[in-house]
Biopython code that builds the backbone (N, CA, C, O; Angstrom):
import numpy as np
from Bio.PDB.StructureBuilder import StructureBuilder

atoms = [
    (1, "MET", "N", (49.306, 141.314, 102.200)),
    (1, "MET", "CA", (49.269, 141.830, 100.842)),
    (1, "MET", "C", (49.709, 140.738, 99.867)),
    (1, "MET", "O", (50.709, 140.055, 100.091)),
    (2, "GLU", "N", (48.966, 140.588, 98.806)),
    (2, "GLU", "CA", (49.251, 139.564, 97.817)),
    (2, "GLU", "C", (50.502, 139.895, 97.016)),
    (2, "GLU", "O", (50.740, 141.044, 96.642)),
    (3, "GLU", "N", (51.288, 138.867, 96.767)),
    (3, "GLU", "CA", (52.500, 139.043, 95.964)),
    (3, "GLU", "C", (52.118, 139.371, 94.527)),
    (3, "GLU", "O", (51.250, 138.719, 93.947)),
    (4, "GLY", "N", (52.771, 140.388, 93.950)),
    (4, "GLY", "CA", (52.467, 140.818, 92.595)),
    (4, "GLY", "C", (53.152, 139.972, 91.537)),
    (4, "GLY", "O", (53.966, 139.099, 91.837)),
    (5, "ILE", "N", (52.799, 140.255, 90.293)),
    (5, "ILE", "CA", (53.358, 139.490, 89.184)),
    (5, "ILE", "C", (54.860, 139.702, 89.034)),
    (5, "ILE", "O", (55.580, 138.796, 88.614)),
    (6, "ILE", "N", (55.330, 140.894, 89.376)),
    (6, "ILE", "CA", (56.761, 141.183, 89.249)),
    (6, "ILE", "C", (57.563, 140.387, 90.276)),
    (6, "ILE", "O", (58.567, 139.761, 89.935)),
    (7, "ASP", "N", (57.122, 140.412, 91.527)),
    (7, "ASP", "CA", (57.834, 139.658, 92.569)),
    (7, "ASP", "C", (57.833, 138.164, 92.280)),
    (7, "ASP", "O", (58.857, 137.498, 92.431)),
    (8, "LYS", "N", (56.686, 137.639, 91.865)),
    (8, "LYS", "CA", (56.604, 136.213, 91.518)),
    (8, "LYS", "C", (57.558, 135.887, 90.364)),
    (8, "LYS", "O", (58.282, 134.892, 90.402)),
    (9, "PHE", "N", (57.542, 136.734, 89.353)),
    (9, "PHE", "CA", (58.402, 136.518, 88.195)),
    (9, "PHE", "C", (59.873, 136.519, 88.604)),
    (9, "PHE", "O", (60.626, 135.626, 88.216)),
    (10, "GLN", "N", (60.284, 137.513, 89.382)),
    (10, "GLN", "CA", (61.695, 137.617, 89.760)),
    (10, "GLN", "C", (62.145, 136.428, 90.601)),
    (10, "GLN", "O", (63.252, 135.925, 90.410)),
    (11, "LYS", "N", (61.313, 135.975, 91.521)),
    (11, "LYS", "CA", (61.666, 134.805, 92.343)),
    (11, "LYS", "C", (61.794, 133.558, 91.490)),
    (11, "LYS", "O", (62.754, 132.798, 91.619)),
    (12, "GLN", "N", (60.816, 133.353, 90.617)),
    (12, "GLN", "CA", (60.855, 132.172, 89.760)),
    (12, "GLN", "C", (62.044, 132.225, 88.797)),
    (12, "GLN", "O", (62.713, 131.214, 88.581)),
    (13, "ARG", "N", (62.305, 133.385, 88.226)),
    (13, "ARG", "CA", (63.417, 133.539, 87.284)),
    (13, "ARG", "C", (64.747, 133.223, 87.960)),
    (13, "ARG", "O", (65.586, 132.517, 87.400)),
    (14, "GLU", "N", (64.929, 133.750, 89.165)),
    (14, "GLU", "CA", (66.174, 133.501, 89.899)),
    (14, "GLU", "C", (66.335, 132.016, 90.214)),
    (14, "GLU", "O", (67.412, 131.452, 90.020)),
    (15, "ALA", "N", (65.273, 131.385, 90.698)),
    (15, "ALA", "CA", (65.340, 129.963, 91.035)),
    (15, "ALA", "C", (65.621, 129.111, 89.796)),
    (15, "ALA", "O", (66.433, 128.187, 89.846)),
    (16, "LEU", "N", (64.952, 129.423, 88.691)),
    (16, "LEU", "CA", (65.148, 128.630, 87.482)),
    (16, "LEU", "C", (66.515, 128.873, 86.848)),
    (16, "LEU", "O", (67.111, 127.951, 86.291)),
    (17, "ASN", "N", (67.017, 130.104, 86.929)),
    (17, "ASN", "CA", (68.369, 130.360, 86.427)),
    (17, "ASN", "C", (69.404, 129.575, 87.229)),
    (17, "ASN", "O", (70.359, 129.048, 86.659)),
    (18, "GLN", "N", (69.224, 129.494, 88.531)),
    (18, "GLN", "CA", (70.137, 128.697, 89.359)),
    (18, "GLN", "C", (70.090, 127.230, 88.950)),
    (18, "GLN", "O", (71.124, 126.570, 88.860)),
    (19, "LEU", "N", (68.889, 126.728, 88.706)),
    (19, "LEU", "CA", (68.745, 125.341, 88.275)),
    (19, "LEU", "C", (69.410, 125.113, 86.917)),
    (19, "LEU", "O", (70.117, 124.123, 86.732)),
    (20, "VAL", "N", (69.188, 126.018, 85.977)),
    (20, "VAL", "CA", (69.819, 125.898, 84.659)),
    (20, "VAL", "C", (71.331, 125.860, 84.808)),
    (20, "VAL", "O", (71.999, 125.057, 84.155)),
    (21, "MET", "N", (71.873, 126.712, 85.654)),
    (21, "MET", "CA", (73.330, 126.781, 85.818)),
    (21, "MET", "C", (73.904, 125.515, 86.453)),
    (21, "MET", "O", (75.081, 125.211, 86.263)),
    (22, "GLU", "N", (73.091, 124.778, 87.200)),
    (22, "GLU", "CA", (73.553, 123.492, 87.742)),
    (22, "GLU", "C", (73.821, 122.497, 86.621)),
    (22, "GLU", "O", (74.676, 121.622, 86.760)),
    (23, "TYR", "N", (73.108, 122.620, 85.525)),
    (23, "TYR", "CA", (73.240, 121.715, 84.388)),
    (23, "TYR", "C", (74.043, 122.312, 83.243)),
    (23, "TYR", "O", (74.414, 121.605, 82.307)),
    (24, "ALA", "N", (74.308, 123.596, 83.312)),
    (24, "ALA", "CA", (74.867, 124.331, 82.175)),
    (24, "ALA", "C", (76.275, 123.879, 81.810)),
    (24, "ALA", "O", (77.140, 123.700, 82.667)),
    (25, "GLY", "N", (76.470, 123.703, 80.522)),
    (25, "GLY", "CA", (77.798, 123.478, 79.986)),
    (25, "GLY", "C", (78.410, 124.813, 79.574)),
    (25, "GLY", "O", (77.831, 125.878, 79.790)),
    (26, "GLN", "N", (79.561, 124.730, 78.992)),
    (26, "GLN", "CA", (80.303, 125.931, 78.613)),
    (26, "GLN", "C", (79.518, 126.804, 77.628)),
    (26, "GLN", "O", (79.530, 128.029, 77.749)),
    (27, "GLY", "N", (78.843, 126.196, 76.667)),
    (27, "GLY", "CA", (78.092, 126.961, 75.671)),
    (27, "GLY", "C", (76.978, 127.776, 76.307)),
    (27, "GLY", "O", (76.809, 128.954, 75.992)),
    (28, "THR", "N", (76.223, 127.161, 77.194)),
    (28, "THR", "CA", (75.134, 127.866, 77.871)),
    (28, "THR", "C", (75.686, 128.994, 78.725)),
    (28, "THR", "O", (75.149, 130.102, 78.718)),
    (29, "LYS", "N", (76.748, 128.722, 79.453)),
    (29, "LYS", "CA", (77.355, 129.764, 80.302)),
    (29, "LYS", "C", (77.867, 130.924, 79.450)),
    (29, "LYS", "O", (77.721, 132.086, 79.828)),
    (30, "ARG", "N", (78.456, 130.614, 78.321)),
    (30, "ARG", "CA", (78.939, 131.676, 77.435)),
    (30, "ARG", "C", (77.785, 132.498, 76.870)),
    (30, "ARG", "O", (77.888, 133.719, 76.753)),
    (31, "PHE", "N", (76.692, 131.833, 76.521)),
    (31, "PHE", "CA", (75.536, 132.565, 75.991)),
    (31, "PHE", "C", (74.960, 133.499, 77.049)),
    (31, "PHE", "O", (74.661, 134.655, 76.751)),
    (32, "TYR", "N", (74.803, 133.024, 78.261)),
    (32, "TYR", "CA", (74.294, 133.868, 79.341)),
    (32, "TYR", "C", (75.217, 135.075, 79.548)),
    (32, "TYR", "O", (74.744, 136.188, 79.777)),
    (33, "SER", "N", (76.513, 134.855, 79.469)),
    (33, "SER", "CA", (77.467, 135.952, 79.609)),
    (33, "SER", "C", (77.339, 136.941, 78.451)),
    (33, "SER", "O", (77.345, 138.154, 78.663)),
    (34, "LEU", "N", (77.226, 136.433, 77.251)),
    (34, "LEU", "CA", (77.067, 137.281, 76.068)),
    (34, "LEU", "C", (75.803, 138.119, 76.189)),
    (34, "LEU", "O", (75.814, 139.311, 75.880)),
    (35, "ASP", "N", (74.720, 137.504, 76.636)),
    (35, "ASP", "CA", (73.457, 138.221, 76.810)),
    (35, "ASP", "C", (73.637, 139.380, 77.789)),
    (35, "ASP", "O", (73.159, 140.484, 77.526)),
    (36, "SER", "N", (74.305, 139.155, 78.893)),
    (36, "SER", "CA", (74.547, 140.224, 79.878)),
    (36, "SER", "C", (75.427, 141.325, 79.292)),
    (36, "SER", "O", (75.170, 142.509, 79.506)),
    (37, "GLN", "N", (76.454, 140.938, 78.564)),
    (37, "GLN", "CA", (77.375, 141.913, 77.987)),
    (37, "GLN", "C", (76.696, 142.794, 76.937)),
    (37, "GLN", "O", (77.051, 143.963, 76.787)),
    (38, "ALA", "N", (75.735, 142.248, 76.221)),
    (38, "ALA", "CA", (75.061, 143.007, 75.151)),
    (38, "ALA", "C", (74.338, 144.237, 75.688)),
    (38, "ALA", "O", (74.159, 145.213, 74.959)),
    (39, "TYR", "N", (73.924, 144.205, 76.945)),
    (39, "TYR", "CA", (73.138, 145.308, 77.512)),
    (39, "TYR", "C", (73.982, 146.277, 78.337)),
    (39, "TYR", "O", (73.440, 147.164, 78.996)),
    (40, "ARG", "N", (75.290, 146.115, 78.306)),
    (40, "ARG", "CA", (76.169, 147.062, 78.997)),
    (40, "ARG", "C", (76.225, 148.385, 78.240)),
    (40, "ARG", "O", (75.927, 148.452, 77.047)),
    (41, "GLU", "N", (76.613, 149.426, 78.956)),
    (41, "GLU", "CA", (76.797, 150.748, 78.349)),
    (41, "GLU", "C", (77.794, 150.643, 77.205)),
    (41, "GLU", "O", (78.821, 149.976, 77.333)),
    (42, "GLY", "N", (77.505, 151.282, 76.113)),
    (42, "GLY", "CA", (78.385, 151.279, 74.950)),
    (42, "GLY", "C", (78.069, 152.485, 74.092)),
    (42, "GLY", "O", (77.761, 153.557, 74.612)),
    (43, "ALA", "N", (78.141, 152.318, 72.781)),
    (43, "ALA", "CA", (77.767, 153.411, 71.880)),
    (43, "ALA", "C", (76.303, 153.793, 72.117)),
    (43, "ALA", "O", (75.925, 154.957, 71.989)),
    (44, "LEU", "N", (75.497, 152.801, 72.461)),
    (44, "LEU", "CA", (74.111, 153.057, 72.873)),
    (44, "LEU", "C", (74.047, 152.953, 74.397)),
    (44, "LEU", "O", (74.665, 152.067, 74.988)),
    (45, "PRO", "N", (73.305, 153.854, 75.029)),
    (45, "PRO", "CA", (73.155, 153.749, 76.483)),
    (45, "PRO", "C", (72.312, 152.528, 76.872)),
    (45, "PRO", "O", (71.522, 152.032, 76.070)),
    (46, "ARG", "N", (72.486, 152.053, 78.100)),
    (46, "ARG", "CA", (71.746, 150.886, 78.586)),
    (46, "ARG", "C", (70.236, 151.080, 78.431)),
    (46, "ARG", "O", (69.522, 150.144, 78.073)),
    (47, "LYS", "N", (69.762, 152.275, 78.696)),
    (47, "LYS", "CA", (68.332, 152.567, 78.583)),
    (47, "LYS", "C", (67.820, 152.247, 77.182)),
    (47, "LYS", "O", (66.779, 151.609, 77.028)),
    (48, "THR", "N", (68.545, 152.686, 76.172)),
    (48, "THR", "CA", (68.161, 152.423, 74.782)),
    (48, "THR", "C", (68.222, 150.930, 74.486)),
    (48, "THR", "O", (67.331, 150.388, 73.832)),
    (49, "LYS", "N", (69.257, 150.274, 74.959)),
    (49, "LYS", "CA", (69.402, 148.838, 74.723)),
    (49, "LYS", "C", (68.262, 148.057, 75.370)),
    (49, "LYS", "O", (67.778, 147.082, 74.795)),
    (50, "GLU", "N", (67.832, 148.470, 76.548)),
    (50, "GLU", "CA", (66.716, 147.789, 77.198)),
    (50, "GLU", "C", (65.420, 148.003, 76.423)),
    (50, "GLU", "O", (64.608, 147.084, 76.310)),
    (51, "LEU", "N", (65.221, 149.204, 75.890)),
    (51, "LEU", "CA", (64.043, 149.446, 75.053)),
    (51, "LEU", "C", (64.089, 148.585, 73.797)),
    (51, "LEU", "O", (63.063, 148.053, 73.373)),
    (52, "LEU", "N", (65.263, 148.446, 73.201)),
    (52, "LEU", "CA", (65.412, 147.571, 72.035)),
    (52, "LEU", "C", (65.113, 146.120, 72.398)),
    (52, "LEU", "O", (64.428, 145.411, 71.661)),
    (53, "GLY", "N", (65.634, 145.690, 73.542)),
    (53, "GLY", "CA", (65.351, 144.332, 74.010)),
    (53, "GLY", "C", (63.866, 144.124, 74.262)),
    (53, "GLY", "O", (63.317, 143.064, 73.965)),
    (54, "LEU", "N", (63.224, 145.148, 74.812)),
    (54, "LEU", "CA", (61.786, 145.070, 75.066)),
    (54, "LEU", "C", (61.018, 144.920, 73.759)),
    (54, "LEU", "O", (60.147, 144.057, 73.653)),
    (55, "VAL", "N", (61.328, 145.744, 72.769)),
    (55, "VAL", "CA", (60.612, 145.680, 71.493)),
    (55, "VAL", "C", (60.842, 144.323, 70.815)),
    (55, "VAL", "O", (59.902, 143.723, 70.295)),
    (56, "ALA", "N", (62.074, 143.846, 70.820)),
    (56, "ALA", "CA", (62.349, 142.541, 70.210)),
    (56, "ALA", "C", (61.572, 141.440, 70.925)),
    (56, "ALA", "O", (60.990, 140.572, 70.275)),
    (57, "SER", "N", (61.557, 141.468, 72.249)),
    (57, "SER", "CA", (60.834, 140.461, 73.027)),
    (57, "SER", "C", (59.338, 140.565, 72.793)),
    (57, "SER", "O", (58.637, 139.554, 72.741)),
    (58, "PHE", "N", (58.857, 141.785, 72.654)),
    (58, "PHE", "CA", (57.436, 142.045, 72.415)),
    (58, "PHE", "C", (57.008, 141.467, 71.064)),
    (58, "PHE", "O", (55.980, 140.795, 70.968)),
    (59, "VAL", "N", (57.791, 141.729, 70.032)),
    (59, "VAL", "CA", (57.470, 141.221, 68.700)),
    (59, "VAL", "C", (57.561, 139.689, 68.677)),
    (59, "VAL", "O", (56.783, 139.029, 67.988)),
    (60, "LEU", "N", (58.505, 139.134, 69.426)),
    (60, "LEU", "CA", (58.635, 137.669, 69.490)),
    (60, "LEU", "C", (57.618, 137.044, 70.449)),
    (60, "LEU", "O", (57.482, 135.822, 70.507)),
    (61, "ARG", "N", (56.910, 137.886, 71.198)),
    (61, "ARG", "CA", (55.836, 137.475, 72.102)),
    (61, "ARG", "C", (56.321, 136.560, 73.224)),
    (61, "ARG", "O", (55.706, 135.537, 73.523)),
    (62, "CYS", "N", (57.425, 136.950, 73.830)),
    (62, "CYS", "CA", (57.978, 136.208, 74.967)),
    (62, "CYS", "C", (57.641, 136.967, 76.255)),
    (62, "CYS", "O", (58.304, 137.947, 76.594)),
    (63, "ASP", "N", (56.614, 136.512, 76.965)),
    (63, "ASP", "CA", (56.169, 137.233, 78.157)),
    (63, "ASP", "C", (57.242, 137.320, 79.244)),
    (63, "ASP", "O", (57.372, 138.356, 79.895)),
    (64, "ASP", "N", (58.008, 136.250, 79.447)),
    (64, "ASP", "CA", (59.089, 136.319, 80.435)),
    (64, "ASP", "C", (60.109, 137.387, 80.047)),
    (64, "ASP", "O", (60.543, 138.177, 80.885)),
    (65, "CYS", "N", (60.484, 137.403, 78.777)),
    (65, "CYS", "CA", (61.453, 138.400, 78.309)),
    (65, "CYS", "C", (60.890, 139.811, 78.421)),
    (65, "CYS", "O", (61.598, 140.746, 78.794)),
    (66, "ILE", "N", (59.609, 139.953, 78.095)),
    (66, "ILE", "CA", (58.965, 141.257, 78.200)),
    (66, "ILE", "C", (59.006, 141.733, 79.648)),
    (66, "ILE", "O", (59.373, 142.879, 79.911)),
    (67, "LYS", "N", (58.636, 140.871, 80.586)),
    (67, "LYS", "CA", (58.678, 141.261, 82.009)),
    (67, "LYS", "C", (60.086, 141.663, 82.415)),
    (67, "LYS", "O", (60.283, 142.681, 83.080)),
    (68, "TYR", "N", (61.065, 140.859, 82.010)),
    (68, "TYR", "CA", (62.455, 141.172, 82.366)),
    (68, "TYR", "C", (62.841, 142.560, 81.845)),
    (68, "TYR", "O", (63.406, 143.364, 82.586)),
    (69, "HIS", "N", (62.540, 142.841, 80.587)),
    (69, "HIS", "CA", (62.933, 144.130, 80.009)),
    (69, "HIS", "C", (62.083, 145.279, 80.551)),
    (69, "HIS", "O", (62.565, 146.409, 80.629)),
    (70, "ILE", "N", (60.845, 145.020, 80.921)),
    (70, "ILE", "CA", (60.035, 146.050, 81.586)),
    (70, "ILE", "C", (60.709, 146.446, 82.902)),
    (70, "ILE", "O", (60.833, 147.631, 83.210)),
    (71, "ILE", "N", (61.138, 145.460, 83.663)),
    (71, "ILE", "CA", (61.833, 145.732, 84.933)),
    (71, "ILE", "C", (63.106, 146.528, 84.671)),
    (71, "ILE", "O", (63.362, 147.532, 85.335)),
    (72, "ARG", "N", (63.901, 146.081, 83.704)),
    (72, "ARG", "CA", (65.157, 146.770, 83.403)),
    (72, "ARG", "C", (64.906, 148.182, 82.868)),
    (72, "ARG", "O", (65.642, 149.106, 83.214)),
    (73, "CYS", "N", (63.890, 148.363, 82.037)),
    (73, "CYS", "CA", (63.547, 149.704, 81.551)),
    (73, "CYS", "C", (63.186, 150.604, 82.726)),
    (73, "CYS", "O", (63.618, 151.755, 82.787)),
    (74, "PHE", "N", (62.408, 150.088, 83.642)),
    (74, "PHE", "CA", (62.028, 150.852, 84.838)),
    (74, "PHE", "C", (63.281, 151.243, 85.625)),
    (74, "PHE", "O", (63.422, 152.391, 86.046)),
    (75, "GLU", "N", (64.179, 150.290, 85.819)),
    (75, "GLU", "CA", (65.427, 150.559, 86.556)),
    (75, "GLU", "C", (66.316, 151.563, 85.840)),
    (75, "GLU", "O", (67.045, 152.317, 86.484)),
    (76, "GLU", "N", (66.263, 151.581, 84.515)),
    (76, "GLU", "CA", (67.092, 152.500, 83.728)),
    (76, "GLU", "C", (66.442, 153.868, 83.533)),
    (76, "GLU", "O", (67.009, 154.728, 82.860)),
    (77, "GLY", "N", (65.272, 154.076, 84.109)),
    (77, "GLY", "CA", (64.665, 155.400, 84.082)),
    (77, "GLY", "C", (63.796, 155.708, 82.871)),
    (77, "GLY", "O", (63.536, 156.875, 82.578)),
    (78, "VAL", "N", (63.346, 154.685, 82.169)),
    (78, "VAL", "CA", (62.422, 154.901, 81.059)),
    (78, "VAL", "C", (61.146, 155.524, 81.627)),
    (78, "VAL", "O", (60.680, 155.133, 82.697)),
    (79, "ASN", "N", (60.588, 156.490, 80.908)),
    (79, "ASN", "CA", (59.336, 157.094, 81.374)),
    (79, "ASN", "C", (58.152, 156.506, 80.609)),
    (79, "ASN", "O", (58.328, 155.737, 79.665)),
    (80, "ASP", "N", (56.958, 156.875, 81.026)),
    (80, "ASP", "CA", (55.738, 156.322, 80.428)),
    (80, "ASP", "C", (55.668, 156.556, 78.921)),
    (80, "ASP", "O", (55.281, 155.664, 78.165)),
    (81, "GLN", "N", (56.043, 157.753, 78.493)),
    (81, "GLN", "CA", (55.954, 158.082, 77.069)),
    (81, "GLN", "C", (56.952, 157.273, 76.242)),
    (81, "GLN", "O", (56.624, 156.808, 75.150)),
    (82, "GLU", "N", (58.164, 157.107, 76.757)),
    (82, "GLU", "CA", (59.167, 156.297, 76.052)),
    (82, "GLU", "C", (58.706, 154.850, 75.947)),
    (82, "GLU", "O", (58.849, 154.218, 74.901)),
    (83, "LEU", "N", (58.152, 154.331, 77.038)),
    (83, "LEU", "CA", (57.650, 152.963, 77.028)),
    (83, "LEU", "C", (56.530, 152.805, 76.003)),
    (83, "LEU", "O", (56.525, 151.855, 75.220)),
    (84, "GLU", "N", (55.595, 153.732, 76.014)),
    (84, "GLU", "CA", (54.461, 153.645, 75.097)),
    (84, "GLU", "C", (54.923, 153.704, 73.649)),
    (84, "GLU", "O", (54.415, 152.958, 72.812)),
    (85, "GLU", "N", (55.875, 154.574, 73.336)),
    (85, "GLU", "CA", (56.384, 154.664, 71.957)),
    (85, "GLU", "C", (57.091, 153.378, 71.546)),
    (85, "GLU", "O", (56.931, 152.915, 70.417)),
    (86, "ALA", "N", (57.857, 152.811, 72.437)),
    (86, "ALA", "CA", (58.554, 151.555, 72.128)),
    (86, "ALA", "C", (57.545, 150.436, 71.879)),
    (86, "ALA", "O", (57.675, 149.677, 70.918)),
    (87, "LEU", "N", (56.538, 150.340, 72.753)),
    (87, "LEU", "CA", (55.531, 149.304, 72.563)),
    (87, "LEU", "C", (54.696, 149.549, 71.304)),
    (87, "LEU", "O", (54.243, 148.599, 70.665)),
    (88, "PHE", "N", (54.494, 150.802, 70.952)),
    (88, "PHE", "CA", (53.771, 151.109, 69.715)),
    (88, "PHE", "C", (54.560, 150.618, 68.501)),
    (88, "PHE", "O", (53.979, 150.072, 67.564)),
    (89, "ILE", "N", (55.867, 150.810, 68.516)),
    (89, "ILE", "CA", (56.700, 150.290, 67.420)),
    (89, "ILE", "C", (56.554, 148.782, 67.342)),
    (89, "ILE", "O", (56.407, 148.222, 66.256)),
    (90, "GLY", "N", (56.593, 148.121, 68.499)),
    (90, "GLY", "CA", (56.394, 146.673, 68.524)),
    (90, "GLY", "C", (55.031, 146.268, 68.002)),
    (90, "GLY", "O", (54.898, 145.254, 67.317)),
    (91, "LEU", "N", (54.019, 147.058, 68.324)),
    (91, "LEU", "CA", (52.662, 146.779, 67.845)),
    (91, "LEU", "C", (52.592, 146.908, 66.320)),
    (91, "LEU", "O", (51.973, 146.081, 65.651)),
    (92, "VAL", "N", (53.228, 147.947, 65.778)),
    (92, "VAL", "CA", (53.235, 148.145, 64.325)),
    (92, "VAL", "C", (53.964, 146.987, 63.640)),
    (92, "VAL", "O", (53.497, 146.469, 62.625)),
    (93, "VAL", "N", (55.101, 146.586, 64.192)),
    (93, "VAL", "CA", (55.878, 145.501, 63.587)),
    (93, "VAL", "C", (55.192, 144.152, 63.788)),
    (93, "VAL", "O", (55.109, 143.344, 62.863)),
    (94, "GLY", "N", (54.702, 143.919, 65.005)),
    (94, "GLY", "CA", (54.159, 142.602, 65.350)),
    (94, "GLY", "C", (52.700, 142.404, 65.023)),
    (94, "GLY", "O", (52.246, 141.268, 64.884)),
    (95, "GLY", "N", (51.953, 143.490, 64.895)),
    (95, "GLY", "CA", (50.531, 143.381, 64.575)),
    (95, "GLY", "C", (49.665, 143.117, 65.790)),
    (95, "GLY", "O", (50.129, 143.115, 66.930)),
    (96, "THR", "N", (48.395, 142.894, 65.508)),
    (96, "THR", "CA", (47.411, 142.776, 66.588)),
    (96, "THR", "C", (47.652, 141.573, 67.499)),
    (96, "THR", "O", (47.152, 141.545, 68.624)),
    (97, "ILE", "N", (48.404, 140.586, 67.034)),
    (97, "ILE", "CA", (48.678, 139.420, 67.876)),
    (97, "ILE", "C", (49.496, 139.791, 69.118)),
    (97, "ILE", "O", (49.544, 139.031, 70.084)),
    (98, "THR", "N", (50.139, 140.965, 69.084)),
    (98, "THR", "CA", (50.935, 141.402, 70.237)),
    (98, "THR", "C", (50.098, 142.114, 71.301)),
    (98, "THR", "O", (50.603, 142.395, 72.388)),
    (99, "ILE", "N", (48.839, 142.406, 71.012)),
    (99, "ILE", "CA", (48.011, 143.164, 71.961)),
    (99, "ILE", "C", (47.914, 142.495, 73.339)),
    (99, "ILE", "O", (48.033, 143.199, 74.341)),
    (100, "PRO", "N", (47.704, 141.170, 73.446)),
    (100, "PRO", "CA", (47.685, 140.572, 74.786)),
    (100, "PRO", "C", (49.006, 140.787, 75.548)),
    (100, "PRO", "O", (49.011, 140.944, 76.769)),
    (101, "HIS", "N", (50.105, 140.789, 74.814)),
    (101, "HIS", "CA", (51.417, 141.009, 75.433)),
    (101, "HIS", "C", (51.571, 142.468, 75.850)),
    (101, "HIS", "O", (52.220, 142.773, 76.851)),
    (102, "GLN", "N", (50.970, 143.362, 75.076)),
    (102, "GLN", "CA", (50.964, 144.782, 75.436)),
    (102, "GLN", "C", (50.210, 144.977, 76.755)),
    (102, "GLN", "O", (50.657, 145.721, 77.629)),
    (103, "ARG", "N", (49.087, 144.316, 76.888)),
    (103, "ARG", "CA", (48.300, 144.415, 78.123)),
    (103, "ARG", "C", (49.121, 143.965, 79.326)),
    (103, "ARG", "O", (49.153, 144.642, 80.353)),
    (104, "ARG", "N", (49.780, 142.826, 79.193)),
    (104, "ARG", "CA", (50.565, 142.304, 80.317)),
    (104, "ARG", "C", (51.799, 143.163, 80.583)),
    (104, "ARG", "O", (52.215, 143.309, 81.733)),
    (105, "ALA", "N", (52.385, 143.729, 79.534)),
    (105, "ALA", "CA", (53.531, 144.629, 79.721)),
    (105, "ALA", "C", (53.116, 145.867, 80.508)),
    (105, "ALA", "O", (53.816, 146.284, 81.431)),
    (106, "ILE", "N", (51.992, 146.446, 80.148)),
    (106, "ILE", "CA", (51.506, 147.636, 80.845)),
    (106, "ILE", "C", (51.100, 147.283, 82.274)),
    (106, "ILE", "O", (51.307, 148.084, 83.186)),
    (107, "GLN", "N", (50.533, 146.113, 82.480)),
    (107, "GLN", "CA", (50.194, 145.672, 83.834)),
    (107, "GLN", "C", (51.459, 145.594, 84.697)),
    (107, "GLN", "O", (51.467, 146.055, 85.839)),
    (108, "ALA", "N", (52.519, 145.014, 84.147)),
    (108, "ALA", "CA", (53.784, 144.917, 84.889)),
    (108, "ALA", "C", (54.364, 146.302, 85.159)),
    (108, "ALA", "O", (54.834, 146.575, 86.263)),
    (109, "TRP", "N", (54.332, 147.173, 84.157)),
    (109, "TRP", "CA", (54.837, 148.543, 84.305)),
    (109, "TRP", "C", (54.065, 149.269, 85.415)),
    (109, "TRP", "O", (54.657, 149.910, 86.284)),
    (110, "ASN", "N", (52.758, 149.156, 85.367)),
    (110, "ASN", "CA", (51.910, 149.820, 86.354)),
    (110, "ASN", "C", (52.202, 149.307, 87.760)),
    (110, "ASN", "O", (52.226, 150.079, 88.719)),
    (111, "GLU", "N", (52.421, 148.008, 87.874)),
    (111, "GLU", "CA", (52.758, 147.431, 89.180)),
    (111, "GLU", "C", (54.083, 147.984, 89.698)),
    (111, "GLU", "O", (54.198, 148.322, 90.876)),
    (112, "LEU", "N", (55.072, 148.076, 88.830)),
    (112, "LEU", "CA", (56.362, 148.639, 89.237)),
    (112, "LEU", "C", (56.220, 150.087, 89.701)),
    (112, "LEU", "O", (56.798, 150.491, 90.709)),
    (113, "LYS", "N", (55.452, 150.846, 88.956)),
    (113, "LYS", "CA", (55.275, 152.270, 89.292)),
    (113, "LYS", "C", (54.580, 152.465, 90.631)),
    (113, "LYS", "O", (54.829, 153.460, 91.312)),
    (114, "HIS", "N", (53.725, 151.546, 91.017)),
    (114, "HIS", "CA", (52.933, 151.712, 92.235)),
    (114, "HIS", "C", (53.347, 150.751, 93.350)),
    (114, "HIS", "O", (52.635, 150.609, 94.344)),
    (115, "LYS", "N", (54.485, 150.098, 93.187)),
    (115, "LYS", "CA", (54.942, 149.063, 94.128)),
    (115, "LYS", "C", (55.094, 149.581, 95.557)),
    (115, "LYS", "O", (54.622, 148.932, 96.490)),
    (116, "ASP", "N", (55.721, 150.699, 95.748)),
    (116, "ASP", "CA", (56.020, 151.185, 97.097)),
    (116, "ASP", "C", (55.071, 152.269, 97.568)),
    (116, "ASP", "O", (55.371, 152.996, 98.515)),
    (117, "LYS", "N", (53.943, 152.378, 96.920)),
    (117, "LYS", "CA", (52.995, 153.440, 97.290)),
    (117, "LYS", "C", (51.928, 152.919, 98.201)),
    (117, "LYS", "O", (51.046, 153.672, 98.613)),
]
sb = StructureBuilder()
sb.init_structure("model")
sb.init_model(0)
sb.init_chain("A")
sb.init_seg("    ")
for serial, (resi, resn, name, xyz) in enumerate(atoms, 1):
    if name == "N":
        sb.init_residue(resn, " ", resi, " ")
    sb.init_atom(name, np.array(xyz, "f"), 0.0, 1.0, " ", f" {name:<3s}", serial, name[0])
structure = sb.get_structure()
């Protein structure tokens, strides 16, 4: 069975993060820590924060970030309708230039949903 886009992404992300950390100074390490802390449970639940991260990444058109937040949204129990509404907000804010990113986001979501079937 061919490796999917999610598995490839996760392997590459892990390997590259390890490489970055070999070179990372205090500022980079602090930023990575801050990024992780921002998505912890707080006044907003993690699920909401991941949807916010997804929309921001979608509008900024960062495919790696979109994949990461798609995975996290899936892990946090986002459903199809919540995902579609979040991506629609991103589409309204970002315009038609985000459509290719929407396609890839839905492809990743679909792969996650059907991974173990």
